[in-house]
C-alpha positions in Angstrom: 15.1 -3.7 118.4 15.3 -3.6 122.2 12.1 -1.6 122.8 9.7 -3.8 120.8 6.9 -5.1 123.0 4.4 -6.8 120.6 2.6 -6.5 117.3 -0.4 -5.0 119.1 -3.1 -7.1 117.5 -3.8 -9.0 120.8 -4.0 -6.8 123.9 -4.3 -7.7 127.6 -7.5 -5.8 128.7 -10.1 -5.9 131.4 -13.6 -7.0 130.5 -16.1 -4.1 130.9 -18.9 -6.6 131.2 -19.4 -10.4 131.0 -18.3 -11.4 127.5 -18.5 -14.5 125.4 -15.7 -15.4 123.1 -16.1 -13.5 119.8 -18.1 -10.6 121.3 -17.1 -7.0 120.6 -16.4 -4.5 123.4 -15.0 -1.1 124.1 -12.3 -0.2 126.7 -11.5 3.5 126.6 -10.8 4.2 122.9 -10.0 0.6 122.1 -12.5 -1.6 120.2 -11.7 -5.3 120.5 -13.2 -8.8 120.1 -13.0 -11.1 123.1 -10.8 -14.1 122.6 -12.3 -16.0 125.5 -15.5 -16.0 127.6 -15.0 -14.0 130.8 -16.7 -12.2 133.7 -17.0 -8.5 134.2 -13.7 -7.1 135.5 -11.6 -10.2 134.5 -8.5 -10.0 132.4 -8.8 -11.2 128.8 -7.1 -10.9 125.5 -8.8 -8.6 123.0 -8.2 -8.9 119.3 -7.9 -5.4 117.7 -7.0 -6.4 114.1 -8.5 -8.8 111.6 -11.8 -9.6 110.0 -14.7 -10.7 112.2 -18.4 -11.6 111.8 -20.1 -9.4 114.3 -23.8 -9.0 115.2 -25.6 -6.1 113.6 -28.8 -4.1 114.0 -31.4 -6.0 111.9 -32.4 -2.9 109.9 -28.8 -1.9 109.0 -27.5 -2.8 105.6 -23.9 -2.7 104.4 -22.2 -2.9 101.0 -18.5 -3.9 100.7 -16.5 -0.9 101.8 -19.2 0.8 103.9 -18.1 2.1 107.3 -19.3 0.1 110.3 -19.8 1.5 113.8 -20.3 -0.2 117.1 -23.4 0.5 119.3 -21.9 -0.1 122.8 -25.3 0.1 124.5 -26.8 -2.7 122.4 -23.5 -4.5 121.7 -23.9 -4.7 117.9 -22.8 -3.1 114.7 -24.8 -0.3 113.0 -24.3 2.3 110.3 -22.4 5.4 111.5 -24.3 7.7 113.7 -24.2 9.9 116.8 -23.0 8.1 119.9 -21.6 5.1 117.9 -18.0 4.0 117.8 -16.4 3.7 114.3 -14.7 0.3 114.2 -14.0 -0.6 110.5 -15.4 -1.4 107.1 -17.7 -4.1 105.8 -15.8 -6.6 103.6 -18.9 -8.6 102.5 -22.4 -7.4 101.8 -24.9 -7.7 104.7 -28.5 -6.8 103.9 -31.3 -5.7 106.2 -32.4 -8.7 108.2 -29.0 -10.4 108.2 -27.8 -11.2 111.7 -24.2 -10.3 111.2 -21.8 -8.2 109.2 -18.2 -9.1 108.2 -16.0 -6.3 109.4 -12.3 -5.6 108.9 -11.3 -3.7 112.1 -9.9 -0.3 111.6 -6.9 -0.8 114.0 -7.1 2.8 115.2 -8.4 4.4 118.4 -12.1 5.1 118.4 -14.5 7.5 120.2 -18.3 7.9 120.0 -19.3 10.0 117.0 -20.9 13.4 117.8 
């Protein structure tokens, strides 16, 4: 097919802040995980599909299948709530106190919840 561009799981984006490889970030309505370490405003490839271990709010707890949201102010996952970006579902349990949650990214546009 002549109009095919890419599978869309790796997008060329601009870093909204300084990012380390593996950190989550939001650009417009796209949630992605940084593939490299980069400075604010630099070009990078963001991964928008797959399963990632991402930092989470210490008090948040997730069971397999629970929805996971992104707190773009504190740069961590949390349970769904106002002002948070829905990003996917937990694919492994993560109890309160655990530093990370394993998330399957939703692969759809996101916006902060009302």
